[in-house]
C-alpha positions in Angstrom: -14.7 29.6 6.8 -17.1 29.5 3.8 -20.0 32.0 4.0 -22.4 29.0 3.7 -20.8 26.9 6.5 -23.8 27.6 8.8 -26.0 26.0 6.2 -24.1 22.8 5.6 -21.3 22.4 8.3 -23.2 21.3 11.4 -25.4 18.9 9.3 -22.3 17.4 7.8 -20.9 16.6 11.2 -24.2 15.1 12.4 -24.4 13.0 9.2 -20.8 11.8 9.7 -21.5 10.8 13.3 -24.6 8.9 12.1 -22.7 7.1 9.3 -19.8 6.1 11.5 -22.1 4.8 14.3 -25.3 3.5 12.8 -24.5 2.7 9.2 -21.0 1.4 9.7 -22.1 -0.4 12.8 -19.2 1.1 14.8 -16.7 -0.8 12.7 -14.4 2.3 12.9 -14.9 2.8 16.6 -17.3 5.0 18.6 -17.7 8.5 17.1 -16.8 11.3 19.4 -18.4 14.0 17.4 -20.5 16.3 19.6 -22.1 19.6 19.2 -20.6 22.3 21.5 -23.1 24.2 23.6 -21.5 27.6 22.8 -19.4 27.2 19.7 -22.1 25.8 17.5 -20.2 26.1 14.3 -16.7 25.1 15.3 -17.4 23.0 18.3 -17.5 19.8 16.3 -13.9 20.2 15.2 -12.7 21.2 18.7 -13.6 17.7 20.2 
């Protein structure tokens, strides 16, 4: 895990979710990316 992951990681997942949903008009399906309530840095990848 890069030391700067906290700075860019969660925002990357949120941006990807937005791009897949809003900008791609769900053409690739419904994004299932969700923030985890406890594992805030790895929760996205655990879904």
